[in-house]
N, C-alpha and C positions, 0 to 999 in steps of 0.2 A: 259568931258565925253559926248559921244553922244549915242543916242538911234536909232537903225535901226530896223524897223519893216516891215514885209511882211504879207499881208493879202490875202487869197484866200477864196472865197465863191462861192457856186453853188446851183443851183436847177436843176431840170431835164431839163429845157429849157434855163436858164441863167447862167452867171458866172461873177465873179468880181475878179480882181487881182490888188492889189495896193501895192506900195513900198514907205515907207516914212523914212525920216531922221529927228530926233528931232521933231516929230509930224507934219512935213510938207511933203505933197505929193512930190515925186520925179518923179515917173512914175505911169501911170495908163494904163491898157490894155483895149482897145476897141475890144472885141471879134467879134462884129458884122462887124466892118470895118476891122478887122484882122490886127490891127496895135498897136504899143506902142505909147502912148502919153506922151511926155516929158513935165512935169508940172513945171519945174524949171524956175525961173525968169531969164531974160537975163543978169542980172548984177552979177550972181555968176558963178564960175567955175562948169561946168556940170559934174555930175557923170555919167559915161558911163556904160551901161549894156550889150554892145556887140551886134552883128548882130543877135544873136539867142535868143534874150530876148522874142520875141513873141512865139517861139517854146517852150521855157522853161515854160512860162505862160500856154501855151496850155497843156503841159504834166501835169502841176499841176491841171489844170481844169479837165482833164480826170481822174486823181487820186481822186480828190474831188467827182466826179460823181460816181466812183466805190465805194468809202467809203460811199457815201450817199446811194446807192443801198443796200450795205451790212447792213447798219444800219436800213434801212426801213424793210428789210426782218427779221432781228433779233427782231425788236420791233413790228412786225405785229400783233401778237396775245397777246401782253402784255396789262393787264388791265390799265385803266387810273390811278387807285390808287392801291398801293400794301399794 
């Protein structure tokens, strides 16, 4: 049994995208350099994410920022303790 995990995180200015298999990074996206970094060791058969992997990660980053904005607005006037 294998575990595949995808993580996307964002702030208003930064973003992170990571895909791992069995708790080992497979790819990481560098949004500043606008590229996908393949972190798989040379001795394994590489998992391919296709030519559009960066665009997919970018769309996920945009969705993350939209959700962040919605959450910030929804929680703007909430007291720290309820």
